[in-house]
TIPA-201723 format. One record per residue (C-alpha): x, y, z; residue number from 1. Coordinates in Angstrom, 3 decimals. Example, Ala and Ser with C-alpha at 12.3 -4.5 7.8 and 13.67 -1.06 7.14 Angstrom:
BEGIN
LUMDO        u        v        w resi
LUMDO   12.300   -4.500    7.800    1
LUMDO   13.670   -1.060    7.140    2
//
This chain:
BEGIN
LUMDO        u        v        w resi
LUMDO  -22.303   -6.693   14.717    1
LUMDO  -21.895   -4.439   17.719    2
LUMDO  -22.416   -0.892   17.916    3
LUMDO  -19.406    1.672   17.746    4
LUMDO  -18.942    2.132   21.113    5
LUMDO  -16.941    5.147   22.914    6
LUMDO  -13.868    3.741   24.492    7
LUMDO  -14.110    6.295   27.620    8
LUMDO  -16.866    8.330   30.422    9
LUMDO  -18.073   11.757   30.383   10
LUMDO  -16.623   13.554   33.644   11
LUMDO  -17.976   16.540   32.678   12
LUMDO  -20.365   18.146   30.176   13
LUMDO  -20.084   21.326   28.123   14
LUMDO  -23.772   23.226   27.182   15
LUMDO  -23.845   23.860   23.395   16
LUMDO  -26.929   26.057   21.704   17
LUMDO  -28.758   25.805   18.551   18
LUMDO  -29.626   28.862   17.461   19
LUMDO  -32.672   30.232   15.604   20
LUMDO  -32.255   29.870   11.494   21
LUMDO  -33.255   33.545   10.826   22
LUMDO  -30.017   34.027   13.804   23
LUMDO  -27.705   31.491   12.185   24
LUMDO  -28.205   33.522    8.648   25
LUMDO  -27.681   37.230   10.119   26
LUMDO  -24.673   35.922   12.030   27
LUMDO  -23.715   34.302    8.799   28
LUMDO  -24.302   37.885    7.244   29
LUMDO  -22.100   39.253   10.098   30
LUMDO  -19.168   37.063    9.990   31
LUMDO  -18.957   37.986    6.123   32
LUMDO  -19.473   34.199    4.751   33
LUMDO  -16.678   32.999    6.472   34
LUMDO  -16.526   30.847    9.164   35
LUMDO  -13.690   31.357   11.010   36
LUMDO  -15.355   34.752   11.804   37
LUMDO  -18.420   32.768   13.713   38
LUMDO  -18.324   32.944   17.534   39
LUMDO  -18.165   29.365   19.110   40
LUMDO  -20.768   29.822   21.429   41
LUMDO  -22.691   30.761   18.259   42
LUMDO  -22.225   27.177   16.370   43
LUMDO  -23.995   23.803   17.765   44
LUMDO  -21.256   21.629   16.475   45
LUMDO  -17.889   22.368   15.462   46
LUMDO  -16.652   20.792   12.766   47
LUMDO  -13.983   23.574   11.634   48
LUMDO  -10.836   21.599   12.975   49
LUMDO   -9.229   19.051   15.012   50
LUMDO   -6.359   21.398   16.136   51
LUMDO   -6.451   21.777   19.799   52
LUMDO  -10.195   21.298   20.585   53
LUMDO   -9.352   17.632   22.073   54
LUMDO  -11.130   16.921   25.040   55
LUMDO   -8.295   16.091   27.518   56
LUMDO   -8.682   12.769   29.835   57
LUMDO   -8.485   12.899   33.368   58
LUMDO   -5.022   11.488   33.555   59
LUMDO   -3.621   14.676   31.133   60
LUMDO   -5.958   17.053   33.703   61
LUMDO   -4.328   15.309   36.720   62
LUMDO   -0.813   16.283   35.235   63
LUMDO   -1.773   19.860   35.020   64
LUMDO   -1.662   20.290   38.671   65
LUMDO    1.978   19.071   38.313   66
LUMDO    3.121   20.815   35.603   67
LUMDO    6.708   22.906   36.716   68
LUMDO    6.419   26.150   35.618   69
LUMDO   10.105   27.262   36.227   70
LUMDO   11.495   29.458   33.272   71
LUMDO   14.370   26.957   32.776   72
LUMDO   14.982   23.340   33.529   73
LUMDO   11.164   22.453   33.910   74
LUMDO   10.246   18.982   35.047   75
LUMDO    7.683   18.997   32.641   76
LUMDO   10.095   19.713   29.570   77
LUMDO   12.451   16.531   30.766   78
LUMDO    9.124   14.611   30.979   79
LUMDO    8.220   15.457   27.317   80
LUMDO   11.444   15.721   26.329   81
LUMDO   12.009   11.879   27.455   82
LUMDO    8.598   10.413   26.102   83
LUMDO    9.275   11.887   22.339   84
LUMDO   12.715   10.691   22.432   85
LUMDO   11.377    7.303   23.397   86
LUMDO    8.385    6.843   20.568   87
LUMDO    9.773    9.387   17.528   88
LUMDO   13.711    8.122   18.308   89
LUMDO   14.906   11.977   17.896   90
LUMDO   17.656   13.340   20.948   91
LUMDO   16.764   16.962   20.239   92
LUMDO   13.421   17.995   21.638   93
LUMDO   12.757   21.389   20.784   94
LUMDO    9.012   22.299   22.048   95
LUMDO    7.301   25.523   20.704   96
LUMDO    3.722   26.792   21.222   97
LUMDO    1.963   25.045   17.934   98
LUMDO    3.262   22.842   15.100   99
LUMDO    3.406   26.345   12.713  100
LUMDO    5.700   28.048   15.202  101
LUMDO    8.123   25.158   14.877  102
LUMDO    8.058   25.430   10.891  103
LUMDO    8.574   28.571   10.946  104
LUMDO   12.084   28.595   13.398  105
LUMDO   13.311   25.717   11.186  106
LUMDO   12.257   26.821    7.642  107
LUMDO   14.128   30.078    8.598  108
LUMDO   16.937   28.228    9.743  109
LUMDO   17.313   25.623    6.734  110
LUMDO   15.662   27.446    3.455  111
LUMDO   17.000   30.641    1.350  112
LUMDO   15.449   32.429   -1.002  113
LUMDO   14.490   30.375   -4.535  114
LUMDO   14.969   26.432   -3.037  115
LUMDO   12.494   24.119   -3.237  116
LUMDO   10.829   21.961   -0.562  117
LUMDO    9.062   18.730   -2.322  118
LUMDO    6.238   16.670   -0.363  119
LUMDO    3.197   14.804   -0.506  120
LUMDO    1.223   17.467   -0.028  121
LUMDO    2.030   20.067    2.579  122
LUMDO   -0.632   22.005    4.273  123
LUMDO   -1.362   25.544    4.525  124
LUMDO    0.594   26.628    7.353  125
LUMDO    3.329   24.726    6.338  126
LUMDO    3.003   26.099    2.639  127
LUMDO    2.515   29.811    3.885  128
LUMDO    5.957   29.646    6.547  129
LUMDO    8.582   28.228    3.303  130
LUMDO    6.992   30.761    0.976  131
LUMDO    7.387   33.249    3.574  132
LUMDO   11.145   32.939    3.524  133
LUMDO   11.244   33.038   -0.288  134
LUMDO   11.007   29.352   -1.152  135
LUMDO    8.384   27.206   -2.992  136
LUMDO    6.910   24.181   -1.678  137
LUMDO    5.954   21.629   -4.431  138
LUMDO    3.495   18.692   -3.949  139
LUMDO    3.538   15.148   -5.293  140
LUMDO    1.582   13.674   -3.830  141
LUMDO    0.566   10.397   -6.096  142
LUMDO   -2.560   10.745   -8.473  143
LUMDO   -5.235    7.833   -8.512  144
LUMDO   -8.692    7.101   -9.681  145
LUMDO   -8.829    4.105   -7.464  146
LUMDO  -10.779    5.575   -4.887  147
LUMDO  -10.586    2.817   -2.459  148
LUMDO   -6.224    2.857   -2.503  149
LUMDO   -5.154    2.718    0.792  150
LUMDO   -2.703    4.924    1.337  151
LUMDO   -3.799    8.028   -0.856  152
LUMDO   -1.071   10.310    0.874  153
LUMDO    1.866    8.505   -0.536  154
LUMDO    4.251   11.297   -2.650  155
LUMDO    4.847   10.116   -5.909  156
LUMDO    8.527    8.740   -6.084  157
LUMDO    8.748    9.071   -9.892  158
LUMDO    7.596   12.221   -9.938  159
LUMDO    9.642   13.271   -6.806  160
LUMDO   12.581   11.398   -8.597  161
LUMDO   11.881   13.302  -12.052  162
LUMDO   11.263   16.744   -9.963  163
LUMDO   15.107   16.380   -8.255  164
LUMDO   16.564   16.085  -11.170  165
LUMDO   15.399   18.809  -13.106  166
LUMDO   15.521   21.562  -10.510  167
LUMDO   18.919   20.096   -9.109  168
LUMDO   19.842   18.952   -5.999  169
LUMDO   21.488   21.989   -4.890  170
LUMDO   18.243   23.692   -4.663  171
LUMDO   16.361   20.955   -2.364  172
LUMDO   17.915   21.525    1.334  173
LUMDO   15.474   19.098    2.545  174
LUMDO   11.909   17.079    1.530  175
LUMDO    8.721   16.451    3.834  176
LUMDO    6.064   14.121    4.250  177
LUMDO    3.014   15.439    5.806  178
LUMDO    1.271   12.371    8.061  179
LUMDO   -1.688   11.733    7.809  180
LUMDO   -2.192   13.844    4.173  181
LUMDO   -4.333   16.443    5.276  182
LUMDO   -4.739   18.061    2.408  183
LUMDO   -6.047   15.314   -0.121  184
LUMDO   -8.232   13.898    2.608  185
LUMDO   -6.415   12.973    6.040  186
LUMDO   -5.154   10.253    3.937  187
LUMDO   -2.503    7.897    5.311  188
LUMDO    1.045    7.131    4.017  189
LUMDO    2.412    3.482    3.768  190
LUMDO    5.577    2.740    5.739  191
LUMDO    7.028    1.500    2.330  192
LUMDO    6.571    4.671    1.063  193
LUMDO    8.134    6.124    3.741  194
LUMDO   11.044    3.636    3.345  195
LUMDO   11.501    3.992   -0.167  196
LUMDO   11.262    8.297   -0.028  197
LUMDO   14.060    7.969    1.995  198
LUMDO   16.167    5.609    0.388  199
LUMDO   15.492    7.599   -2.869  200
LUMDO   16.793   11.464   -1.115  201
LUMDO   19.677    9.418    0.270  202
LUMDO   20.934    8.785   -3.089  203
LUMDO   20.886   12.782   -3.766  204
LUMDO   21.970   13.848   -0.208  205
LUMDO   18.789   14.804    0.822  206
LUMDO   17.304   15.180    4.054  207
LUMDO   13.923   13.906    4.931  208
LUMDO   11.564   15.379    8.034  209
LUMDO    7.888   14.566    9.052  210
LUMDO    4.981   16.855    9.232  211
LUMDO    3.881   14.753   12.326  212
LUMDO    0.713   15.938   13.449  213
LUMDO   -1.344   13.053   13.376  214
LUMDO    1.465    9.909   12.983  215
LUMDO   -0.443    7.820   15.397  216
LUMDO   -3.333    7.766   12.972  217
LUMDO   -1.445    7.629   10.362  218
LUMDO    0.358    3.957   12.471  219
LUMDO   -3.024    2.633   12.951  220
LUMDO   -3.737    2.871    8.989  221
LUMDO   -0.284    1.262    8.509  222
LUMDO   -1.413   -1.462   11.315  223
LUMDO   -4.517   -2.306    9.362  224
LUMDO   -4.139   -1.613    5.884  225
LUMDO   -0.024   -2.947    4.957  226
LUMDO    0.965   -6.528    5.180  227
LUMDO    3.492   -7.568    7.473  228
LUMDO    2.425   -4.821   10.578  229
LUMDO   -0.354   -6.288   11.701  230
LUMDO    1.092   -8.007   14.971  231
LUMDO    3.111   -4.835   15.616  232
LUMDO    2.068   -2.563   18.125  233
LUMDO    1.583    1.251   17.158  234
LUMDO    4.742    2.546   19.194  235
LUMDO    6.966    0.114   16.822  236
LUMDO    5.184    1.110   13.812  237
LUMDO    5.981    5.205   15.017  238
LUMDO    8.888    4.198   16.149  239
LUMDO    9.793    2.552   12.696  240
LUMDO    8.252    5.929   10.660  241
LUMDO   10.378    8.031   12.480  242
LUMDO   14.098    5.924   11.953  243
LUMDO   13.903    7.035    8.171  244
LUMDO   13.634   11.079    8.908  245
LUMDO   16.077   13.266   10.121  246
LUMDO   13.701   14.524   11.785  247
LUMDO   10.246   16.269   12.575  248
LUMDO    8.052   18.923   13.272  249
LUMDO    4.438   18.774   15.551  250
LUMDO    1.533   20.075   16.193  251
LUMDO    0.738   18.901   19.649  252
LUMDO   -3.237   19.681   19.306  253
LUMDO   -3.652   16.940   16.904  254
LUMDO   -2.048   13.339   17.782  255
LUMDO   -1.008   14.923   20.977  256
LUMDO   -4.238   15.342   22.568  257
LUMDO   -3.638   18.616   24.020  258
LUMDO   -5.012   22.020   23.579  259
LUMDO   -1.932   23.752   22.852  260
LUMDO    1.678   23.001   22.146  261
LUMDO    4.225   21.368   19.622  262
LUMDO    7.620   20.822   19.066  263
LUMDO   10.845   20.573   16.976  264
LUMDO   12.714   17.712   16.775  265
LUMDO   15.914   15.749   15.378  266
LUMDO   19.557   14.240   15.947  267
LUMDO   21.832   16.911   14.435  268
LUMDO   22.995   19.079   17.360  269
LUMDO   24.421   21.524   15.443  270
LUMDO   20.665   22.514   13.636  271
LUMDO   18.891   22.099   17.089  272
LUMDO   21.633   24.752   18.223  273
LUMDO   20.763   27.133   14.882  274
LUMDO   16.922   26.554   15.412  275
LUMDO   16.924   27.277   19.111  276
LUMDO   18.870   30.458   18.001  277
LUMDO   15.152   31.058   16.875  278
LUMDO   13.476   29.612   19.311  279
LUMDO   14.840   31.763   22.247  280
LUMDO   13.779   34.957   19.633  281
LUMDO   10.622   34.188   19.036  282
LUMDO    9.359   31.592   21.128  283
LUMDO   10.839   31.148   24.844  284
LUMDO   13.288   29.482   26.480  285
LUMDO   14.854   25.486   25.626  286
LUMDO   12.409   24.580   27.702  287
LUMDO    9.628   25.928   27.843  288
LUMDO    9.018   27.324   24.539  289
LUMDO    6.512   29.238   24.645  290
LUMDO    4.146   27.025   27.129  291
LUMDO    3.375   27.014   30.409  292
LUMDO    4.990   23.803   32.325  293
LUMDO    1.041   22.373   32.541  294
LUMDO    1.203   22.143   28.271  295
LUMDO    4.094   20.340   28.433  296
LUMDO    3.207   18.036   30.993  297
LUMDO   -0.153   17.592   29.218  298
LUMDO    1.467   16.956   25.838  299
LUMDO    3.812   14.394   27.252  300
LUMDO    0.371   12.454   28.757  301
LUMDO   -1.220   13.040   25.554  302
LUMDO    1.124   11.205   23.170  303
LUMDO    1.488    7.730   25.458  304
LUMDO   -2.346    7.888   25.456  305
LUMDO   -2.563    8.584   21.448  306
LUMDO   -0.429    5.223   21.414  307
LUMDO   -3.579    3.148   22.655  308
LUMDO   -5.284    1.142   19.504  309
LUMDO   -8.187    0.817   21.332  310
LUMDO   -9.029    4.786   21.141  311
LUMDO   -7.765    4.902   17.878  312
LUMDO  -10.041    2.008   16.607  313
LUMDO  -12.735    4.645   17.814  314
LUMDO  -11.332    7.509   16.587  315
LUMDO  -11.131    5.614   12.899  316
LUMDO  -13.999    3.903   12.772  317
LUMDO  -16.116    7.462   14.440  318
LUMDO  -14.763    9.269   11.646  319
LUMDO  -15.959    6.375    8.951  320
LUMDO  -19.268    6.216   10.794  321
LUMDO  -20.279    9.841    9.733  322
LUMDO  -18.600    9.650    6.242  323
LUMDO  -20.798    5.982    5.774  324
LUMDO  -24.283    7.781    6.133  325
LUMDO  -23.129   10.853    4.181  326
LUMDO  -22.038    7.781    1.285  327
LUMDO  -25.574    6.472    1.608  328
LUMDO  -27.431    9.637    0.957  329
LUMDO  -25.084   10.837   -1.925  330
LUMDO  -22.899   13.300   -0.865  331
LUMDO  -19.782   13.165   -2.577  332
LUMDO  -16.829   12.424   -0.457  333
LUMDO  -13.589   11.487   -0.585  334
LUMDO  -12.845    7.514   -0.395  335
LUMDO  -11.971    5.970    2.031  336
LUMDO  -12.310    8.080    4.453  337
LUMDO   -9.534    9.603    6.214  338
LUMDO   -7.941    9.388   10.085  339
LUMDO   -9.312   13.345   11.550  340
LUMDO  -12.053   14.113    8.930  341
LUMDO  -14.576   13.339    6.542  342
LUMDO  -13.966   15.216    3.345  343
LUMDO  -17.019   16.376    0.856  344
LUMDO  -16.636   17.580   -2.970  345
LUMDO  -17.830   20.425   -2.543  346
LUMDO  -17.516   21.208   -6.058  347
LUMDO  -19.102   17.726   -7.170  348
LUMDO  -22.183   18.698   -4.461  349
LUMDO  -22.604   22.023   -5.953  350
LUMDO  -21.882   21.702   -9.765  351
LUMDO  -23.805   24.706  -10.568  352
LUMDO  -21.129   26.982   -8.974  353
LUMDO  -18.497   28.102  -10.810  354
LUMDO  -14.920   27.513   -8.988  355
LUMDO  -14.696   30.991   -9.130  356
LUMDO  -17.368   31.327   -6.766  357
LUMDO  -15.963   29.132   -4.205  358
LUMDO  -18.396   26.032   -4.309  359
LUMDO  -17.170   24.490   -1.349  360
LUMDO  -16.768   27.476    1.045  361
LUMDO  -20.775   28.182   -0.314  362
LUMDO  -21.573   24.104    0.697  363
LUMDO  -19.307   25.281    4.351  364
LUMDO  -22.016   28.166    4.755  365
LUMDO  -24.839   26.562    3.707  366
LUMDO  -24.134   23.512    6.800  367
LUMDO  -24.021   26.454    9.240  368
LUMDO  -26.868   28.383    7.719  369
LUMDO  -29.101   24.781    7.875  370
LUMDO  -27.979   23.567   11.355  371
LUMDO  -25.542   25.044   13.058  372
LUMDO  -22.459   22.903   11.967  373
LUMDO  -19.402   24.114   11.623  374
LUMDO  -16.903   23.056    8.836  375
LUMDO  -13.871   24.203    6.951  376
LUMDO  -13.201   24.786    3.199  377
LUMDO  -10.312   23.218    1.718  378
LUMDO  -10.647   24.485   -1.857  379
LUMDO  -10.335   27.064   -3.650  380
LUMDO  -10.273   29.405   -1.330  381
LUMDO   -7.699   28.089    0.869  382
LUMDO   -5.636   26.931   -1.708  383
LUMDO   -5.886   28.983   -5.292  384
LUMDO   -2.828   31.193   -6.353  385
LUMDO   -2.206   33.181   -9.214  386
LUMDO    0.163   32.206  -11.819  387
LUMDO    2.942   34.741  -11.592  388
LUMDO    3.554   34.862  -15.202  389
LUMDO   -0.295   34.535  -16.357  390
LUMDO   -1.306   36.301  -13.583  391
LUMDO   -4.821   34.002  -13.701  392
LUMDO   -5.718   32.413  -10.865  393
LUMDO   -5.300   28.859  -10.594  394
LUMDO   -7.660   26.522   -8.641  395
LUMDO   -7.104   23.400   -7.150  396
LUMDO   -8.290   20.081   -9.101  397
LUMDO  -10.792   19.253   -6.310  398
LUMDO  -13.297   21.738   -3.828  399
LUMDO  -13.270   19.972   -0.310  400
LUMDO  -15.266   21.147    2.577  401
LUMDO  -13.472   19.546    5.777  402
LUMDO  -16.144   17.822    8.464  403
LUMDO  -12.604   17.804   11.157  404
LUMDO  -14.025   15.639   13.919  405
LUMDO  -12.347   17.031   17.420  406
LUMDO  -10.785   13.911   19.631  407
LUMDO  -13.160   12.602   22.319  408
LUMDO  -16.010   15.485   22.466  409
LUMDO  -18.757   14.297   20.113  410
LUMDO  -20.698   11.275   20.130  411
LUMDO  -22.357    9.443   17.175  412
LUMDO  -25.839   10.666   18.110  413
LUMDO  -23.836   14.067   17.093  414
LUMDO  -22.248   12.355   13.610  415
LUMDO  -26.036   11.587   13.287  416
LUMDO  -27.169   15.068   13.711  417
LUMDO  -24.327   16.589   11.151  418
LUMDO  -25.554   13.566    8.498  419
LUMDO  -29.281   14.820    8.708  420
LUMDO  -27.856   18.601    8.070  421
LUMDO  -26.046   17.276    5.141  422
LUMDO  -29.473   15.932    3.535  423
LUMDO  -31.198   18.942    4.124  424
LUMDO  -29.128   20.857    2.266  425
LUMDO  -28.813   18.430   -0.077  426
LUMDO  -32.539   19.062   -1.023  427
LUMDO  -31.883   22.480   -1.640  428
LUMDO  -28.351   22.081   -2.995  429
LUMDO  -29.095   24.182   -6.175  430
LUMDO  -30.596   27.501   -4.311  431
LUMDO  -27.111   27.691   -2.805  432
LUMDO  -25.142   30.645   -4.035  433
LUMDO  -21.839   31.276   -4.566  434
LUMDO  -19.417   33.929   -3.316  435
LUMDO  -16.998   36.291   -4.570  436
LUMDO  -14.149   37.746   -2.357  437
LUMDO  -14.402   40.967   -1.109  438
LUMDO  -11.090   41.128    0.960  439
LUMDO   -7.956   38.992    1.412  440
LUMDO   -4.949   39.493    3.729  441
LUMDO   -1.083   38.382    1.694  442
LUMDO   -1.077   34.944    3.565  443
LUMDO   -3.197   32.423    5.130  444
LUMDO   -6.115   34.633    3.386  445
LUMDO   -8.904   31.784    4.554  446
LUMDO   -8.654   32.493    8.302  447
LUMDO   -9.507   36.375    7.530  448
LUMDO  -11.177   36.837    4.113  449
LUMDO  -14.470   38.716    3.290  450
LUMDO  -17.115   37.157    1.330  451
LUMDO  -20.696   38.101   -0.404  452
LUMDO  -22.849   36.171   -1.990  453
LUMDO  -23.175   36.468   -5.957  454
//
């Protein structure tokens, strides 16, 4: 079998440095056991996020030099608009500086206090922006014990219909699908599920919007796993996926292969006009949306490059490569591996720690301390919340550590190193201490939380 080979050559390199163990230990304490507080120069392998951390191509860098910085009517905006219309099929294209900005201006336009927004699973910023306007995000992803289910990101259609009947369609202005489904392990959503979700919602007059930040990775999984799509191009699959939606929200920092930017797109001209009112207030004029012209150009080119099947094959299989190594070591991971990250079950790996002591965060800290690897917790710290009636904390079912792999940045030898760090942590896992919160913010607390070892 031929080895997994990067489908690109390296033109520019950035030195990285591994601090000594005592130095890493000190940095962790100074950062209050929150890896967001670390300086990037103190991190050896950075798997905190795949958002905005991609390496851009020579084609994109060349585009930066052609960026039109006009305040109004930028040529680069029209290049982006044309690209989005071609791939996603939506007429109205509104650029923003990143995905959460699209969430903010869209949800502030269409939601009111007491509304509900069902989804397969909302990610953290989506959940926060819905909650901020007083609406309630509801997660309805399928639950399956089949560890090799090919589309674990799907929404449970029966649960969705039961929920609509329970609260009434009048209280549900819209529903969303996140593709791929980040919070359940970067798992894909099948085209059949997207189609059936659309048909179900249409029965009740509820529009569907797609969180599209990893749309190309989702399309690749459809091509490889869903019968009837093996001979379709990635672009054709994308076009069909979005044909079932009224619009989409996109962080171009993921499958846009760009370091900054995003957009909201739809076909409803009246809605686009209302969203633009907030855009002008918070982001900028319609044809730049808080971005430099060169960023608009980089996104337009990145959206074209991400459709390349050879690129996607390596991308998805590099994630699998790391996942397979961890699995061989006996590290509990979410299977099958998803599109952008390997998700490790921190609660299972550090089973001696209670949920209240954030085992996934403790594991993430141990990985940095042991080998300078930075990851992110997707568990109790990020997703737990207080029950409004009882005041008790409700913790998610799984405490996961996400190893998000930046696009076109690391080689497979870097993945080998990450696996070796896990091997060392596993040997001394019983000595890993739990954590307690000493400071939390009212929104998205995991970004700024301060913790101490128990």
